[in-house]
PAZAPA-4460 file (N, C-alpha, C; in steps of 0.05 Angstrom, whole numbers, plus 32768, in hexadecimal, padded with zeros to 4 digits):
% residues 264
    n_x    n_y    n_z   ca_x   ca_y   ca_z    c_x    c_y    c_z   seq   type   mol
   7C4D   8152   7C8F   7C49   8163   7C7C   7C40   8155   7C62     1      M     A
   7C2D   815D   7C55   7C22   8152   7C3D   7C35   8161   7C26     2      N     A
   7C35   8154   7C0C   7C3C   8163   7BF3   7C26   8174   7BEA     3      A     A
   7C2B   818C   7BDF   7C14   819B   7BD1   7C11   818E   7BB5     4      D     A
   7BF4   8185   7BB6   7BED   8178   7B99   7BF7   818A   7B7E     5      A     A
   7BED   81A7   7B81   7BF4   81B9   7B6C   7C13   81B8   7B60     6      A     A
   7C24   81B3   7B79   7C44   81B4   7B77   7C4C   819F   7B63     7      L     A
   7C3C   8188   7B72   7C46   816D   7B67   7C3C   816A   7B49     8      V     A
   7C24   8176   7B40   7C1C   8175   7B24   7C2C   8187   7B17     9      A     A
   7C38   819D   7B21   7C4B   81AC   7B11   7C64   8199   7B07    10      Q     A
   7C70   8189   7B1E   7C85   817E   7B16   7C7F   816D   7AF8    11      V     A
   7C67   8161   7AF6   7C60   8150   7ADF   7C5B   8163   7AC9    12      H     A
   7C4F   8179   7ACC   7C4A   818F   7AB7   7C62   81A0   7AAB    13      E     A
   7C70   81A7   7ABF   7C89   81B9   7AB6   7C9D   81B1   7AB9    14      D     A
   7CA2   819A   7ACA   7CBD   818E   7ACB   7CCF   819C   7AE8    15      G     A
   7CC2   81A9   7AF8   7CCC   81B3   7B15   7CB7   81C0   7B1F    16      F     A
   7CBC   81C1   7B3B   7CA8   81D8   7B4C   7CBC   81E3   7B5F    17      C     A
   7CBC   81F6   7B6B   7CC5   8204   7B82   7CB8   8202   7B99    18      I     A
   7CC8   81F9   7BB2   7CBD   81FB   7BCB   7CCB   8215   7BDA    19      L     A
   7CBD   8225   7BE0   7CCD   823B   7BEC   7CCB   8237   7C09    20      P     A
   7CE3   8243   7C13   7CE3   8246   7C32   7CE4   8229   7C3E    21      G     A
   7CF0   821B   7C37   7CF5   81FE   7C45   7D07   8201   7C57    22      V     A
   7D20   8211   7C57   7D2E   8214   7C6A   7D2F   8233   7C73    23      L     A
   7D34   8238   7C8C   7D34   8254   7C94   7D4F   8262   7C92    24      D     A
   7D53   827B   7C9A   7D74   8284   7C95   7D7F   8278   7CA5    25      A     A
   7D7B   8269   7CC1   7D91   825F   7CCC   7D95   8246   7CC1    26      T     A
   7D7F   8233   7CB8   7D87   821A   7CAC   7D93   821C   7C8F    27      G     A
   7D90   8233   7C83   7DA4   8238   7C66   7DBF   823C   7C71    28      V     A
   7DC0   824D   7C85   7DE2   8252   7C8F   7DEE   823A   7C96    29      Q     A
   7DE1   8227   7CA8   7DEB   8214   7CB1   7DF3   81F9   7C98    30      R     A
   7DDF   81F8   7C87   7DE3   81E8   7C72   7DFD   81EF   7C5F    31      A     A
   7DFD   820A   7C5A   7E0E   8217   7C45   7E2C   8215   7C51    32      R     A
   7E2D   821D   7C69   7E47   8218   7C77   7E53   81FB   7C7B    33      A     A
   7E3E   81EA   7C7D   7E47   81C8   7C7C   7E50   81C5   7C5E    34      A     A
   7E43   81CE   7C49   7E47   81C4   7C31   7E61   81D3   7C2A    35      A     A
   7E68   81E9   7C34   7E85   81F8   7C2A   7E9C   81E7   7C39    36      V     A
   7E94   81DD   7C54   7EA7   81CE   7C60   7EAC   81B3   7C58    37      R     A
   7E9B   81A8   7C4A   7E96   818A   7C3B   7EAC   8190   7C22    38      A     A
   7EA8   81A5   7C1A   7EBB   81A7   7BFD   7ED6   81AD   7C08    39      S     A
   7EDC   81B9   7C1D   7EF3   81BF   7C26   7EFE   819F   7C2E    40      E     A
   7EF4   8194   7C3E   7EFB   8179   7C4B   7EFC   8167   7C30    41      Q     A
   7EF0   815F   7C1B   7EF4   8151   7C05   7F0E   815A   7BF7    42      A     A
   7F0F   8176   7BF0   7F28   8179   7BE6   7F41   8174   7BF6    43      A     A
   7F42   8179   7C12   7F57   8172   7C1F   7F61   8154   7C1E    44      A     A
   7F49   8143   7C1F   7F4D   8126   7C1A   7F52   811F   7BFC    45      A     A
   7F57   8134   7BE9   7F5F   812F   7BD0   7F4B   8128   7BB7    46      G     A
   7F32   812D   7BC1   7F1B   812F   7BAD   7F1F   8147   7B9A    47      Y     A
   7F1D   8145   7B7F   7F1F   815E   7B6C   7F05   816C   7B6B    48      P     A
   7F03   817E   7B82   7EEB   8191   7B81   7EE9   81A3   7B6C    49      V     A
   7EFE   81A9   7B5F   7EFA   81BA   7B45   7F00   81AA   7B2D    50      V     A
   7EEE   81A4   7B18   7EF4   8193   7B05   7EF2   819F   7AEE    51      M     A
   7F03   81AB   7ADA   7F04   81B7   7AC5   7EED   81A5   7AB1    52      E     A
   7EF5   818E   7AAC   7EE4   8179   7A97   7EC9   8181   7AA1    53      A     A
   7EC1   8185   7AB8   7EA5   8185   7ABD   7E96   819C   7ABF    54      L     A
   7EA8   81B2   7ACC   7EA0   81CB   7AD3   7EB8   81DF   7AC2    55      D     A
   7EB5   81E5   7AAB   7EC9   81F8   7A9C   7ECD   8210   7AAE    56      P     A
   7EE2   821B   7AAA   7EEE   8234   7AB6   7EF9   8231   7AD2    57      G     A
   7EF5   821A   7AE0   7F02   8217   7AFD   7EF8   8226   7B11    58      G     A
   7EDF   8230   7B0F   7ECF   8243   7B27   7EB9   8232   7B33    59      R     A
   7EB5   821E   7B31   7EA0   820A   7B38   7EAD   81F7   7B4A    60      N     A
   7EA4   81FA   7B64   7EB1   81EA   7B7E   7E9E   81D2   7B82    61      V     A
   7EA1   81BC   7B7D   7E92   81A4   7B87   7E92   819B   7BA0    62      R     A
   7E7E   8191   7BAB   7E78   8189   7BC9   7E6B   8172   7BC6    63      M     A
   7E7A   8156   7BC3   7E75   813B   7BBE   7E6B   812E   7BD8    64      P     A
   7E59   8118   7BD5   7E52   8107   7BEB   7E4A   8116   7C07    65      D     A
   7E3C   8129   7C03   7E35   8139   7C1A   7E2C   8127   7C31    66      L     A
   7E21   8113   7C33   7E15   8102   7C44   7E2C   80FA   7C56    67      L     A
   7E44   80FA   7C52   7E5B   80ED   7C5E   7E67   8103   7C72    68      A     A
   7E5F   811F   7C68   7E6C   8139   7C7A   7E63   813E   7C96    69      Y     A
   7E45   8143   7C95   7E38   8151   7CAC   7E1B   8145   7CA6    70      D     A
   7E11   8146   7CC4   7DF7   813B   7CC5   7DE2   814E   7CBB    71      P     A
   7DE3   8163   7CB8   7DD0   8177   7CAA   7DC8   8169   7C8E    72      V     A
   7DD9   8161   7C80   7DD2   8152   7C64   7DBF   813B   7C69    73      F     A
   7DC4   812E   7C7D   7DAE   8117   7C7F   7D91   8120   7C8A    74      G     A
   7D96   813B   7C98   7D7E   8141   7C98   7D70   814E   7C83    75      E     A
   7D7E   815C   7C6F   7D71   8164   7C55   7D68   8150   7C46    76      L     A
   7D7B   813A   7C49   7D6D   8123   7C37   7D52   8119   7C41    77      A     A
   7D4C   8119   7C56   7D31   810D   7C62   7D21   8122   7C6E    78      M     A
   7D23   813A   7C63   7D16   8157   7C68   7CF4   8150   7C66    79      H     A
   7CEB   8158   7C7B   7CCB   8151   7C7E   7CBE   8166   7C68    80      P     A
   7CCB   817A   7C5F   7CBF   8187   7C4D   7CC2   8180   7C2C    81      G     A
   7CD7   816F   7C29   7CDF   8162   7C0E   7CD5   8145   7C0C    82      V     A
   7CD6   8134   7C1E   7CD0   8117   7C16   7CB9   8112   7C12    83      V     A
   7C9F   8121   7C1B   7C88   8120   7C0F   7C84   8124   7BF5    84      P     A
   7C93   8135   7BE7   7C93   8138   7BCA   7C9F   8122   7BBE    85      Y     A
   7CB6   8119   7BCD   7CC6   80FD   7BBC   7CB0   80E7   7BB7    86      V     A
   7CA3   80E2   7BCE   7C93   80CB   7BD2   7C78   80D2   7BBB    87      E     A
   7C70   80EC   7BBD   7C5B   80F1   7BAB   7C5E   80EB   7B8C    88      A     A
   7C78   80F1   7B85   7C80   80ED   7B69   7C90   80D2   7B64    89      L     A
   7C9A   80C4   7B7A   7CA9   80AC   7B72   7C9E   8096   7B7F    90      L     A
   7C87   809A   7B91   7C7A   8086   7BA4   7C8D   807F   7BBB    91      S     A
   7C86   8071   7BCC   7C98   8065   7BE3   7CB2   8058   7BDD    92      D     A
   7CB5   804B   7BC1   7CC9   803D   7BB8   7CE2   804E   7BAE    93      D     A
   7CF1   805A   7BC1   7D05   806E   7BBB   7D1F   806A   7BCB    94      W     A
   7D33   806B   7BC0   7D4C   8071   7BCD   7D59   8089   7BCA    95      L     A
   7D6C   8094   7BD9   7D7B   80A9   7BD8   7D97   80A4   7BCA    96      F     A
   7D94   80AD   7BAF   7DAD   80A4   7BA1   7DC5   80B7   7B9C    97      S     A
   7DC3   80CE   7BA4   7DDA   80E0   7BA7   7DD4   80F8   7BB7    98      N     A
   7DEA   8109   7BBF   7DE7   811F   7BC8   7E00   812F   7BC8    99      F     A
   7E00   8141   7BB4   7E16   8156   7BB3   7E12   8173   7BAE   100      S     A
   7E25   817F   7BAA   7E23   819E   7BA7   7E36   81A9   7B9B   101      G     A
   7E2F   81C6   7B92   7E48   81D4   7B88   7E41   81F4   7B8D   102      N     A
   7E5B   8200   7B8D   7E58   8220   7B91   7E63   8229   7B76   103      N     A
   7E51   8234   7B67   7E57   8242   7B4D   7E65   825D   7B57   104      A     A
   7E7C   8264   7B58   7E87   827A   7B5E   7E86   828D   7B46   105      L     A
   7E89   82A9   7B49   7E89   82BB   7B35   7E9A   82B1   7B20   106      P     A
   7E91   82B3   7B06   7EA6   82AB   7AF1   7E9E   828C   7AE9   107      G     A
   7E8E   827D   7AF6   7E8E   8264   7AF0   7E7E   825F   7ADA   108      S     A
   7E86   8249   7AC9   7E75   8242   7AB1   7E63   822C   7AAD   109      Q     A
   7E56   8226   7A9A   7E41   8214   7A9A   7E4A   81FA   7A95   110      S     A
   7E43   81E3   7A9F   7E48   81CA   7A9D   7E38   81BA   7A7F   111      M     A
   7E3D   81A4   7A7D   7E2C   8195   7A65   7E12   819A   7A70   112      N     A
   7E02   8195   7A5C   7DE3   8192   7A60   7DDD   8171   7A64   113      A     A
   7DCF   816A   7A77   7DC5   8151   7A7C   7DA9   814B   7A87   114      H     A
   7DA1   8135   7A8B   7D8A   812F   7A9C   7D8D   811B   7AAB   115      C     A
   7D86   8115   7AC7   7D98   8103   7ADC   7D8B   80E4   7AD3   116      D     A
   7D6C   80E7   7ACC   7D63   80CA   7AC8   7D75   80C0   7AAE   117      Q     A
   7D80   80CD   7A9F   7D93   80BF   7A8E   7DA8   80B1   7A95   118      S     A
   7DB6   80BA   7AAE   7DCA   80B0   7ABA   7DC6   8095   7AC9   119      T     A
   7DAA   808D   7ACE   7DA4   8079   7AE0   7D96   8062   7ACF   120      L     A
   7D8A   8068   7ABA   7D80   8051   7AA8   7D82   8055   7A8B   121      H     A
   7D85   8040   7A74   7D86   804A   7A59   7D67   8050   7A52   122      P     A
   7D6A   8061   7A3C   7D4F   8065   7A2E   7D3F   804F   7A29   123      E     A
   7D26   8051   7A24   7D15   8066   7A27   7D12   806D   7A45   124      P     A
   7D0C   8087   7A4B   7D05   8093   7A62   7CE5   8096   7A67   125      W     A
   7CD5   807E   7A6E   7CB9   8086   7A65   7CB0   8089   7A83   126      S     A
   7CBB   808B   7A9C   7CAD   808E   7AB3   7CC1   80A7   7AC0   127      E     A
   7CB5   80B2   7AD3   7CC4   80BF   7AE5   7CD0   80AF   7AFB   128      L     A
   7CEA   80AC   7AFE   7CF7   8097   7B0B   7D0A   80A7   7B1F   129      W     A
   7D0C   80BE   7B1C   7D23   80CA   7B2B   7D18   80E8   7B2F   130      C     A
   7D23   80F5   7B47   7D21   8115   7B4D   7D39   811C   7B54   131      L     A
   7D41   8137   7B4A   7D52   8147   7B55   7D46   815B   7B64   132      N     A
   7D50   815A   7B7E   7D45   816F   7B90   7D5E   8181   7B98   133      V     A
   7D59   819F   7B94   7D6E   81AF   7B91   7D69   81C2   7BA5   134      I     A
   7D79   81C4   7BB9   7D7F   81D5   7BD5   7D8B   81EF   7BCA   135      W     A
   7D7D   8203   7BCA   7D89   821D   7BC6   7D91   822D   7BDC   136      C     A
   7DAB   822C   7BE1   7DBB   823A   7BFA   7DC3   8257   7BF6   137      L     A
   7DC2   8262   7BE2   7DC0   8279   7BDD   7DA6   8286   7BCC   138      D     A
   7DA2   82A0   7BCB   7D8D   82A7   7BB3   7D9D   829E   7B9A   139      D     A
   7D8C   8294   7B88   7D94   828B   7B71   7D83   8295   7B5D   140      V     A
   7D95   829A   7B41   7D84   82A9   7B2D   7D9D   82A7   7B17   141      D     A
   7D92   82B3   7AFF   7DA5   82AC   7AE2   7DBF   82BA   7AE7   142      E     A
   7DBE   82CD   7AF6   7DDA   82DF   7AF7   7DF0   82CC   7B06   143      E     A
   7DE6   82BF   7B1D   7E02   82B4   7B2F   7DF9   8294   7B28   144      N     A
   7DF0   828D   7B12   7DF8   8271   7B07   7DE5   825A   7B11   145      G     A
   7DCB   825F   7B16   7DB6   824C   7B1F   7DB4   8239   7B09   146      A     A
   7DAD   8225   7B14   7DA5   820D   7AFC   7D94   8218   7AE6   147      T     A
   7D9C   8210   7ACE   7D8A   8215   7AB7   7D7C   81FF   7AAF   148      R     A
   7D60   8201   7AA2   7D52   81E3   7A9E   7D45   81E9   7A7F   149      Y     A
   7D43   81D6   7A75   7D36   81D7   7A57   7D18   81D3   7A5C   150      L     A
   7D03   81E7   7A58   7CE9   81E6   7A5C   7CDC   81CC   7A4A   151      P     A
   7CCF   81BA   7A56   7CC0   81A6   7A45   7CD3   818F   7A45   152      G     A
   7CEB   818B   7A45   7D00   8178   7A45   7CF9   815F   7A58   153      S     A
   7CE8   8160   7A69   7CE6   8150   7A7E   7CD3   8136   7A6A   154      H     A
   7CC7   813C   7A57   7CB5   812E   7A45   7CCB   811B   7A2E   155      R     A
   7CE4   8122   7A2D   7CF5   8112   7A19   7CF6   80F6   7A25   156      F     A
   7CF8   80E4   7A15   7CFA   80C6   7A1E   7D10   80BC   7A12   157      T     A
   7D1E   80C8   79FD   7D34   80BE   79F2   7D49   80D4   79EE   158      R     A
   7D64   80CD   79E6   7D76   80E2   79E3   7D6D   80EE   79C9   159      F     A
   7D65   80DE   79B6   7D61   80EC   7998   7D4E   8105   799D   160      S     A
   7D3B   8103   79B0   7D2A   811D   79B2   7D37   8136   79BE   161      E     A
   7D50   8135   79C5   7D5F   8149   79D6   7D69   815B   79BD   162      V     A
   7D5F   8175   79BF   7D6D   8189   79AA   7D8D   8183   79A8   163      P     A
   7D98   818E   7994   7DB3   818A   7991   7DC4   8199   79A4   164      A     A
   7DB8   81AF   79AC   7DC2   81C7   79BE   7DAA   81D0   79D2   165      D     A
   7DAA   81B7   79E8   7D94   81BC   79FA   7D9B   81D7   7A0B   166      P     A
   7DAE   81DE   7A0E   7DB3   81F6   7A1A   7DA5   8210   7A0F   167      K     A
   7DA4   8211   79F7   7D9A   8228   79E8   7D80   822E   79F1   168      A     A
   7D71   821F   79F8   7D53   8221   7A05   7D54   8224   7A21   169      G     A
   7D69   8221   7A30   7D60   821C   7A51   7D5B   823B   7A5B   170      M     A
   7D4E   8238   7A72   7D4B   8254   7A81   7D55   824C   7A9F   171      V     A
   7D5A   8264   7AAF   7D62   825D   7AC8   7D4F   8258   7ADD   172      S     A
   7D52   824C   7AF1   7D40   824D   7B08   7D49   8267   7B19   173      Y     A
   7D34   826F   7B28   7D38   8285   7B38   7D2B   8280   7B55   174      A     A
   7D3A   8280   7B6B   7D2D   827D   7B85   7D3E   8284   7B99   175      A     A
   7D32   828D   7BAF   7D3F   8298   7BC5   7D4D   827F   7BD7   176      P     A
   7D60   8285   7BE5   7D6D   8279   7BFB   7D59   8269   7C0B   177      A     A
   7D5A   8252   7C10   7D4B   8240   7C21   7D35   8236   7C12   178      G     A
   7D35   8235   7BF5   7D1E   8229   7BE5   7D29   820D   7BDE   179      S     A
   7D1B   8201   7BD2   7D21   81E4   7BC4   7D14   81E3   7BAC   180      V     A
   7D1E   81D7   7B97   7D18   81D7   7B79   7D14   81B6   7B7B   181      I     A
   7CFC   81AF   7B73   7CF7   8192   7B6D   7CF8   8190   7B4F   182      V     A
   7D0D   8182   7B4A   7D10   8183   7B25   7D09   8167   7B1E   183      M     A
   7CF7   8163   7B09   7CF2   814A   7AFD   7D0B   813A   7AF4   184      H     A
   7D10   8124   7AFA   7D29   8113   7AF1   7D32   8113   7AD3   185      G     A
   7D1B   811C   7AC2   7D21   811B   7AA3   7D22   8138   7A97   186      R     A
   7D23   814C   7AA9   7D27   8165   7A9E   7D48   8167   7A97   187      T     A
   7D48   8175   7A87   7D63   8177   7A77   7D68   8192   7A87   188      W     A
   7D89   8192   7A8C   7D8B   81AB   7AA0   7DAD   81AE   7A9E   189      H     A
   7DB6   81C5   7AA9   7DD5   81CC   7AAC   7DD9   81E0   7AC3   190      T     A
   7DF0   81E0   7ACC   7DF7   81F7   7ADB   7DF7   8213   7AD1   191      S     A
   7DF4   8227   7AD5   7DF2   8240   7ACC   7E0D   824A   7ACE   192      G     A
   7E10   825F   7ABD   7E2E   8272   7AC4   7E2B   8280   7AD6   193      A     A
   7E3A   8286   7AEB   7E39   829D   7AFA   7E49   82B4   7AEE   194      N     A
   7E37   82C7   7AE7   7E40   82DE   7AD7   7E44   82F7   7AE7   195      T     A
   7E39   82F1   7B06   7E43   8308   7B19   7E5D   830E   7B1E   196      S     A
   7E62   8320   7B2D   7E7B   832B   7B35   7E7F   8322   7B52   197      T     A
   7E6D   831F   7B64   7E6F   8317   7B7D   7E5C   8306   7B8E   198      D     A
   7E50   82FA   7B7D   7E39   82E8   7B8C   7E40   82CB   7B83   199      R     A
   7E45   82BD   7B99   7E45   829F   7B9B   7E2A   8291   7B91   200      E     A
   7E2C   8273   7B8F   7E11   8269   7B8C   7E17   824C   7B97   201      R     A
   7E0B   8246   7BAC   7E0D   822A   7BB7   7DF4   8224   7BB4   202      V     A
   7DED   8208   7BA8   7DDC   81FB   7BA6   7DE0   81DB   7BAB   203      M     A
   7DCF   81CB   7BB7   7DD8   81AE   7BB9   7DC1   81A0   7BAD   204      L     A
   7DC9   818A   7BA1   7DBA   8176   7B8F   7DB7   815B   7B9A   205      F     A
   7D9E   8158   7BA4   7D96   813A   7BB0   7D87   8128   7B9C   206      A     A
   7D94   8113   7B92   7D84   8101   7B80   7D77   80E9   7B8C   207      L     A
   7D5C   80F1   7B89   7D47   80D2   7B92   7D41   80C5   7B7E   208      Y     A
   7D43   80AD   7B7F   7D38   809A   7B69   7D2A   8080   7B72   209      A     A
   7D1D   8076   7B65   7D10   805E   7B65   7D21   8048   7B6C   210      R     A
   7D1F   8033   7B81   7D2E   8022   7B8C   7D37   800D   7B7F   211      A     A
   7D2D   8009   7B67   7D3A   7FF6   7B56   7D51   7FFA   7B46   212      F     A
   7D56   8016   7B44   7D67   8025   7B33   7D8B   8028   7B4B   213      L     A
   7D9E   801F   7B3E   7DB5   8020   7B49   7DBB   803D   7B56   214      R     A
   7DC0   8040   7B6D   7DCC   8055   7B7D   7DE2   8067   7B68   215      L     A
   7DE5   807D   7B6A   7DFD   808B   7B5F   7E14   8089   7B6F   216      Q     A
   7E0A   808D   7B89   7E23   808F   7BA1   7E27   8073   7BAC   217      A     A
   7E3A   806A   7BB3   7E3E   8051   7BC3   7E41   805A   7BE0   218      N     A
   7E2A   805C   7BED   7E29   806C   7C08   7E39   805A   7C1B   219      W     A
   7E3C   803E   7C17   7E4A   802F   7C2B   7E67   8031   7C2A   220      W     A
   7E71   8040   7C13   7E8D   8047   7C12   7E93   8061   7C1A   221      Q     A
   7E85   8076   7C15   7E8A   8090   7C18   7E86   809A   7C31   222      V     A
   7E70   808D   7C43   7E6A   8099   7C5C   7E75   808C   7C76   223      I     A
   7E89   809B   7C83   7E98   808F   7C98   7E88   807C   7CAA   224      P     A
   7E95   806A   7CB6   7E88   805A   7CCC   7E79   8069   7CDD   225      P     A
   7E88   8079   7CED   7E79   808D   7D01   7E5E   809A   7CFA   226      E     A
   7E60   80A1   7CE2   7E42   80AF   7CD7   7E30   809C   7CCF   227      V     A
   7E37   8082   7CC9   7E24   806C   7CC3   7E1C   8063   7CDE   228      L     A
   7E2A   8063   7CF3   7E22   805A   7D0F   7E0E   806D   7D19   229      D     A
   7E10   8085   7D10   7DFB   8098   7D20   7DE6   80A3   7D0E   230      A     A
   7DE3   8095   7CF8   7DD0   809A   7CE0   7DB3   808D   7CEE   231      M     A
   7D9F   809D   7CE4   7D82   8093   7CEB   7D7C   807E   7CDD   232      S     A
   7D6C   8068   7CE7   7D60   8053   7CD8   7D55   805A   7CC0   233      P     A
   7D42   806E   7CBD   7D33   8074   7CA6   7D46   807B   7C8D   234      D     A
   7D5B   808D   7C99   7D72   8097   7C81   7D82   807B   7C76   235      L     A
   7D88   8071   7C8A   7D97   8055   7C82   7D88   8046   7C70   236      A     A
   7D6E   8044   7C73   7D5C   8035   7C5E   7D5D   803F   7C4A   237      L     A
   7D5C   805B   7C42   7D59   8065   7C2A   7D71   8066   7C1E   238      R     A
   7D88   8061   7C2B   7DA2   8061   7C1F   7DA6   8041   7C13   239      L     A
   7D92   8032   7C17   7D9C   8015   7C11   7DAD   8009   7C1F   240      G     A
   7DAE   8013   7C39   7DC2   8006   7C4F   7DB8   7FEF   7C5C   241      L     A
   7D9F   7FED   7C64   7D93   7FD7   7C6F   7D7C   7FC8   7C5F   242      T     A
   7D72   7FCF   7C4E   7D64   7FBC   7C3D   7D67   7FC5   7C1F   243      W     A
   7D76   7FB6   7C12   7D80   7FC3   7BF3   7D69   7FC5   7BE4   244      P     A
   7D4E   7FBB   7BDF   7D3B   7FBD   7BCA   7D22   7FC8   7BDE   245      N     A
   7D1C   7FDF   7BD6   7D03   7FE9   7BE3   7CEC   7FE3   7BD5   246      R     A
   7CE9   7FE3   7BBD   7CD4   7FD9   7BAB   7CC7   7FBF   7BA9   247      G     A
   7CDF   7FB3   7B9F   7CDB   7F96   7B94   7CE3   7F82   7BA8   248      Y     A
   7CD3   7F75   7BB4   7CDB   7F66   7BCC   7CDF   7F6A   7BE7   249      G     A
   7CDC   7F8A   7BEA   7CDE   7F90   7C06   7CBE   7F8D   7C15   250      S     A
   7CAE   7F86   7C05   7C8F   7F7E   7C0B   7C90   7F66   7C1D   251      Y     A
   7CA7   7F59   7C1C   7CAA   7F3D   7C2C   7CB1   7F43   7C47   252      L     A
   7CC0   7F5A   7C4B   7CC4   7F64   7C66   7CBA   7F7F   7C6F   253      V     A
   7CA9   7F85   7C7F   7CA0   7F9E   7C81   7CA6   7FAB   7C9A   254      H     A
   7CB0   7F9D   7CAB   7CB8   7FAB   7CCB   7CD6   7FA3   7CD1   255      T     A
   7CE2   7FB5   7CD7   7CFB   7FB4   7CE6   7D11   7FA5   7CCD   256      N     A
   7D0F   7FB0   7CB3   7D1F   7FA5   7CA0   7D3F   7FA1   7CAB   257      P     A
   7D4D   7F89   7CA9   7D6A   7F84   7CB3   7D7C   7F87   7C98   258      Q     A
   7D94   7F88   7C9D   7DA6   7F83   7C83   7DA0   7F67   7C77   259      P     A
   7DA0   7F67   7C5D   7DA0   7F4E   7C4E   7DBD   7F44   7C50   260      V     A
   7DC1   7F26   7C54   7DD9   7F1B   7C54   7DDE   7F05   7C42   261      L     A
   7DC5   7EFB   7C3B   7DC4   7EEA   7C28   7DA7   7EE2   7C1E   262      G     A
   7DA7   7ECB   7C0A   7D8E   7EC3   7C00   7D81   7EAC   7C10   263      G     A
   7D6D   7EA3   7C0A   7D61   7E8A   7C17   7D46   7E91   7C20   264      G     A
***
């Protein structure tokens, strides 16, 4: 599958594009159930899935390190409907930096505004070096707390260009379950407040970044050995587990890259 050139251009122009129908109803149900289980398992292991400092109000349930919990998340990470957009926007020099999710329950509040690329390297942000790929596992809109974004903010290159209150100008994404939002890594955004009375909002957030940037997740620490053993070579490569530098130095070895154990 090839990326739609018009949608790729929209990411550069508008800071995002929406890919409809990437998952069918069965796929949505499978991924959503696995995400809820992941949160429950993380909580049972002592992970603070509800964090007041991050998500005010105590009604936003986090789903961390998803690749550690179910094979479906590896399938989403390497989904053929998504990877062509990653490669069109970041080139083939990318790694899978993080994968998490959250369920914004009715009454959940908005977190702080941020842009993902600012968490990966210091200003200025002169190039597009990461993407946030958002999986919508419920119908999402302003009422149930869909991600909100600041139009035009993907052109900011420094913190000094960010408005004092970036939330004031933000608008909500709206997309049906099964859609994917490909968001420019420099787009300033936040979680929306779920003002509904009975609608949950599960969204998953996959961060893809240029390979010279440090990964947000330490995959070799959080993924259990049995999951690593069953992982596809392509996914292991994109997690930095078999060849640590995709872009600078990887040209030395193009076939069957092996774990790097030393120099020389």
